[in-house]
Backbone as a ProteinNet text record, in pm:
[ID]
protein_1_A
[PRIMARY]
MQAFIHDIKEKAKENTNFRQVLATSEHTQVVVMSIPPGEDIGEEVHSSNDQVLYFVEGQGKAILEGEERTFGENDIFLVKSGTKHNFINTGPKDLKIITAYSPPHHPDGTIHKTKSEAEKTDY
[TERTIARY]
773.9	936	980.9	1141.2	1152.1	1186.9	1160	1226.2	1305.9	1348.5	1447.9	1456.2	1593.6	1546.9	1733.8	1643.4	1777.7	1875.5	1965.1	2065.7	1958.2	1981.4	1923.3	1979.4	2114.6	2169.4	2111.9	2079.1	2033.3	1856.3	1779.5	1670.3	1623.9	1761.7	1711.3	1734.5	1842.6	1887.3	1791.4	1723.1	1627	1471.4	1467.8	1340.1	1286.5	1172	1155	1061.2	1005.2	898.3	1017.3	926.6	995.7	1015.7	924.4	942.6	849.9	975.4	841.2	917.8	847.2	866.4	897	998.9	1037.6	984.4	1005.4	976.9	996.2	923.7	863.1	873.7	911.9	905.7	880.6	860.4	827.9	910.6	1033.3	1109	1182	1177.1	1283	1194.3	1251.1	1166.3	1247.8	1276.4	1373.8	1302.7	1395.3	1230.5	1397.5	1314.8	1417.1	1353.6	1424.4	1365.1	1429.4	1377.5	1453.9	1414.8	1514.6	1501.4	1566	1505.4	1507.5	1645	1729.8	1757.7	1708.3	1778.1	1729.2	1635.3	1603.5	1474.1	1530.6	1477.3	1475.8	1381	1446.4	1333.3	1247.2	1274.6	1221.4	1230	1210.2	1222.6	1161.9	1214.1	1117.2	1189.9	1139.7	1180.5	1080.3	1169.7	1109.2	1102.4	1015.2	1015.1	1057	989.7	1017.2	1102.8	1130.5	1241.7	1386.2	1441.3	1636.4	1574.8	1677.8	1624	1820.5	1850.2	1973.5	1978.2	2000	2020.2	2153.3	2169.9	2219.4	2254.6	2357.3	2322.7	2407.9	2299.5	2327.7	2385.6	2316.7	2433.6	2343.5	2437.3	2461.1	2502.6	2461.8	2534.6	2429.1	2486.6	2428.8	2448.7	2353.8	2379.6	2293.7	2318.1	2234.4	2265.6	2134.8	2095.8	2046.4	2115.1	2110	2133.1	1953.3	1988.6	2089.6	2024.4	2114.8	2231.6	2343.4	2478.7	2468.4	2532.5	2551.1	2641.1	2644.5	2729.7	2738.1	2816.8	2788.4	2807.4	2760.5	2774.3	2785.7	2794.5	2800.7	2814.3	2785.1	2798.1	2867.7	2751.8	2857.3	2894.4	2819.3	2741.6	2681	2681.8	2574.3	2555.2	2423.3	2418.8	2296.5	2343.7	2237.5	2214.4	2022.5	1981	1902.2	1930	1845.1	1696.3	1597.4	1503.3	1525	1401	1427.4	1499.2	1587.1	1666	1628.1	1601.2	1600.5	1670.9	1623.8	1744.9	1663.3	1722.5	1645.2	1756.5	1773.3	1890.7	1830.2	1942.2	1899.9	1948.9	1946.6	2026.2	2045	2159.1	2227	2330.8	2303.9	2368.3	2316.3	2348.5	2227.7	2180.2	2166.7	2069.1	2036.7	1938.4	1871.9	1914.7	1898.7	1940.8	1906.7	1942	1889.5	1970.3	1868.1	1881.8	1828.3	1885	1808.4	1793.6	1727	1723.2	1621.8	1670.6	1585.7	1523.8	1438.1	1353.5	1324.8	1348.9	1366.5	1318.3	1151.3	1096	1081.5	993.5	912	829.5	809.1	777.5	700.8	651.1	522.9	443.6	352.3	269.9	351.4	343.7	368.1	342.7	413	388.7	343.5	376.3	420.1	413.3	396.2	462.1	379.3	465.5	470.9	555.8	458.4	546.9	607.3	580.2	604.9	597.3	683.3	711.9	560.9	512.4	361.4	256	278.3	209.1	205.7	370.2	422.4	372.2	327.7	313.9	184.4	95.1	-61.3	-98.3	-8.1	4.1	-48.6	-104.4	-130.8	-82.1	33	97	215.6
-6849	-6933.5	-6797.4	-6843.2	-6768.6	-6778	-6725.2	-6763.4	-6759.3	-6911	-6963.5	-6972.2	-6873.1	-6942.7	-6967.9	-7137.2	-7215.8	-7196.2	-7156	-7111	-7001.7	-6906.8	-6828.2	-6736.5	-6756.5	-6769.8	-6813.2	-6922	-7017.4	-7019.2	-6965.9	-6882.4	-6824.5	-6688.1	-6574.8	-6601.5	-6707	-6760.1	-6862	-6883	-6981.3	-6875.3	-6803.5	-6690.8	-6612.4	-6623.6	-6574.1	-6472.7	-6470.7	-6326	-6219.3	-6075.9	-5938.9	-5914.6	-5968.8	-5951.7	-6071.7	-6107	-6222.3	-6141.7	-6199.2	-6165.5	-6284.1	-6330.4	-6476.8	-6442.7	-6319.8	-6316.4	-6189.4	-6171.2	-6058.6	-6067.4	-5957.2	-5916.9	-5812.2	-5808.5	-5656.7	-5531.5	-5568.2	-5450.1	-5490.6	-5595.8	-5595.2	-5694.4	-5683.3	-5800.6	-5833.7	-5957.2	-6029.9	-6052.5	-6029.1	-6021.6	-6038.1	-6142.2	-6180.8	-6124.8	-6051.6	-5990.7	-6085.4	-6045.2	-6105.4	-5972.2	-5925.6	-5800.8	-5867.1	-5859	-5881.7	-5834	-5889.3	-5777.8	-5644.1	-5553.2	-5444	-5350.1	-5444.2	-5377.4	-5330.1	-5282	-5206.4	-5246.2	-5198.7	-5173.4	-5047.5	-4956.3	-4851.5	-4758.1	-4627.5	-4497.1	-4550.7	-4475.3	-4511.7	-4416.4	-4366.1	-4343.3	-4414.2	-4463.1	-4517.3	-4433.7	-4300.8	-4219.9	-4302.3	-4395.7	-4456.2	-4593.9	-4638.6	-4765.9	-4713.1	-4831.6	-4827.8	-4951	-4988.9	-5096.1	-5090.3	-5243	-5269.1	-5405.1	-5364.2	-5497.9	-5486	-5667.9	-5779.4	-5824.8	-5851	-5845.7	-6019	-6078.3	-6264.4	-6298.7	-6222.1	-6258.6	-6139.8	-6146.9	-6044.3	-5888	-5778.6	-5688.4	-5542	-5441.7	-5312.2	-5192.9	-5087.6	-4931.8	-4882.9	-4872.8	-4792.2	-4640.3	-4586.9	-4459.3	-4381	-4303.4	-4281.9	-4131	-4099	-3934.1	-3869.5	-3936.8	-3855.1	-3923	-3999.7	-4074	-4207.1	-4254.6	-4347.6	-4426.9	-4511.7	-4616.4	-4763.6	-4830	-4987.1	-5068.4	-5174.5	-5246.9	-5452.1	-5503	-5620.1	-5777.8	-5900.5	-5993.7	-6002.3	-5966.4	-5984.5	-5875.3	-5731.3	-5609.9	-5557.5	-5495.9	-5479.3	-5260.7	-5298.9	-5146.2	-5106.3	-4993.8	-4982.9	-4797.7	-4857.6	-4732.8	-4660.1	-4531.2	-4461.7	-4410.7	-4389.9	-4416.5	-4230.3	-4212	-4082.9	-4070.3	-4152.2	-4170	-4207.8	-4084.8	-4147	-4247.4	-4355.2	-4490.2	-4545.2	-4635.3	-4742.7	-4799.8	-4940.3	-5042.3	-5087.5	-5081.2	-5135.1	-5243.1	-5370.2	-5475.3	-5417.5	-5432.4	-5387.7	-5482.5	-5662.6	-5744.8	-5861.5	-5950	-6054.2	-6133.6	-6153.4	-6214.3	-6214.1	-6268.9	-6211.4	-6162.3	-6000.2	-5981.6	-6057.5	-6084.4	-6190.7	-6084.6	-6054.4	-5946.4	-6024.2	-5973	-6054.8	-5887.5	-5885	-5689.8	-5719.1	-5622.2	-5638.9	-5520.8	-5482.6	-5320.8	-5329	-5220	-5199	-5008.7	-5041.5	-5199.8	-5240.5	-5321.2	-5417.2	-5302	-5345	-5217.6	-5316.9	-5439.3	-5498.2	-5603.6	-5589.3	-5712.2	-5879.8	-5907.5	-6023.4	-6148.2	-6208.1	-6302.7	-6251	-6147.1	-6052.4	-6140.5	-6135.8	-6202.8	-6145.7	-6047.1	-6005.1	-6036.1	-6105.4	-6186.9	-6089	-5979.9	-5872.8	-5752	-5653.2	-5539.5	-5489.9	-5481.3	-5448.3	-5448.8	-5583.5	-5620.2	-5544.7	-5527	-5452	-5321.1	-5273.8	-5098.5	-5077.2	-5214	-5205.5	-5160.6	-5211.5	-5181.5	-5057.6	-5025.9	-4917.2	-4921.4	-4981.4	-4938.2	-4880.9
-3030.6	-3103.1	-3177.9	-3192	-3307.6	-3381.5	-3468.8	-3642.3	-3714.8	-3777.4	-3788.6	-3935.8	-4008.9	-4137.3	-4192.6	-4221.9	-4251	-4380.7	-4410.9	-4533.4	-4632.9	-4556.8	-4598.5	-4755.7	-4770.2	-4945.6	-5066.9	-5011.4	-5059.6	-5092.1	-4991	-5037.1	-5107.2	-5086.9	-5188.8	-5306.9	-5343.8	-5474.6	-5546.5	-5487.2	-5539.1	-5517.9	-5491.5	-5494.9	-5623.3	-5655.1	-5763.8	-5776.9	-5686.7	-5641.2	-5601.1	-5694.5	-5639	-5490.4	-5447.6	-5294.2	-5205.7	-5090.6	-5037.1	-4899.1	-4773.5	-4627.1	-4592.7	-4545.1	-4444.2	-4314.2	-4228.9	-4077.8	-4064	-3937.1	-3902	-3739.8	-3694.1	-3580.2	-3506	-3388.3	-3357.3	-3383.8	-3386.9	-3458.6	-3584.9	-3611.2	-3741.3	-3872.7	-3977.2	-4065.9	-4154.4	-4220.8	-4328.3	-4415.9	-4578.6	-4654.7	-4799.3	-4843.8	-5005.3	-5127.6	-5221.9	-5383.9	-5483.5	-5607.8	-5726.1	-5840.4	-5873.7	-5926.6	-6087.5	-6220.3	-6321.6	-6339.7	-6482.1	-6575.3	-6612	-6639.2	-6663	-6569.9	-6445.2	-6425	-6244.6	-6173.1	-6037.7	-5919.4	-5804	-5738.7	-5726.2	-5817.7	-5776.2	-5687.6	-5722.8	-5649.4	-5523	-5392.4	-5251.3	-5132.9	-5032.1	-4975.2	-4849	-4729.3	-4605.1	-4498.4	-4470.2	-4411.2	-4212	-4185.7	-4090.4	-4058.5	-4185.9	-4164.4	-4231.6	-4157.7	-4220.4	-4263.7	-4366.1	-4453.1	-4493.2	-4514	-4501	-4636.9	-4716.2	-4827.2	-4917.7	-4874.9	-4903.3	-5026.8	-5127.9	-5292.2	-5228.2	-5280.8	-5286.9	-5453.3	-5542.5	-5670.1	-5750.2	-5895.9	-5937.3	-5926.2	-6004.9	-6004.8	-6007	-6008.1	-6006.6	-6007.1	-6048.5	-5957	-5829.6	-5788.3	-5658	-5691	-5677.7	-5631.5	-5549.3	-5449.3	-5263.2	-5298.1	-5284.6	-5276.2	-5396.9	-5497.9	-5621.5	-5655.4	-5569.9	-5577.6	-5633.3	-5763.4	-5802.5	-5741.8	-5701.2	-5672.3	-5719.9	-5809.6	-5799.3	-5749.5	-5748.6	-5665	-5714.2	-5602.6	-5646	-5539.5	-5612.2	-5505.8	-5371.2	-5306.1	-5142.3	-5100.3	-5194.7	-5130.6	-5011.7	-4945.3	-4852.3	-4860.6	-4814	-4801	-4682.9	-4605.6	-4518	-4540.6	-4578.3	-4643.5	-4508.2	-4423.1	-4320.8	-4367.7	-4293.9	-4324	-4347.2	-4486.3	-4493.5	-4642.4	-4699.2	-4761.4	-4903.3	-4966.8	-5151.1	-5212.7	-5184.9	-5298.2	-5405.5	-5449	-5566.9	-5591.1	-5679.1	-5718.7	-5822.7	-5887.8	-6075.1	-6096.4	-6147.9	-6213.2	-6298.9	-6336.7	-6472.1	-6514.3	-6460.1	-6527.3	-6546.1	-6682	-6702.9	-6665.8	-6534.1	-6472.7	-6346.8	-6258.4	-6181.7	-6062.8	-6002.4	-5900.7	-5730.4	-5665.3	-5570	-5429.5	-5387.3	-5266.6	-5113.4	-5001	-4909.2	-4796.3	-4748.7	-4705.4	-4608.6	-4475.5	-4366.6	-4325.9	-4308.4	-4260.9	-4102.7	-4021.1	-3929.9	-3850.8	-3839.4	-3779.6	-3916.1	-3880.7	-3996.9	-4154.2	-4274.9	-4350.2	-4376.7	-4404.3	-4483	-4473	-4439.8	-4393.7	-4361.8	-4252.9	-4199.4	-4355.6	-4394	-4481.2	-4612	-4645.7	-4778.2	-4911	-5059.6	-5101.2	-5265.5	-5333.8	-5408.1	-5570.6	-5630.8	-5722.4	-5817.5	-5921.4	-5948.9	-5886.5	-5988.7	-5952.4	-5887.2	-6047.6	-6057.1	-5984.7	-5913.7	-5811.5	-5673.9	-5702.9	-5552.8	-5525.2	-5674.6	-5703	-5673.1	-5617.4	-5646.3	-5469.3	-5413.1	-5232.4	-5217.6	-5104.6	-5020.3	-4895.9	-4830.4	-4658.3	-4667.1
[MASK]
+++++++++++++++++++++++++++++++++++++++++++++++++++++++++++++++++++++++++++++++++++++++++++++++++++++++++++++++++++++++++++

């Protein structure tokens, strides 16, 4: 059966986990994230994954290869593999994100309640 996610924007808004994998296929993975005010995703580089991030709620600052850019609701970034990146919540409410990895990056079904929990994973 193919994955179907009804009203993904609502799922992203309701999500309180740092990261929750919603669907995984052979080539793509769909994830929702929630980043509290003043927090960030964490600087990272995906050497073998492209990542698309769609910002459902909130505002922030993106840093890609040292270049800063502000973003808000309904903005989207395509982060090509090998790009050093971080996304920081600069607003007063949780940053709600829908993100997709190609190919998948996290084990199917992954839920990280907090950033510190996510940082303890080794994959």
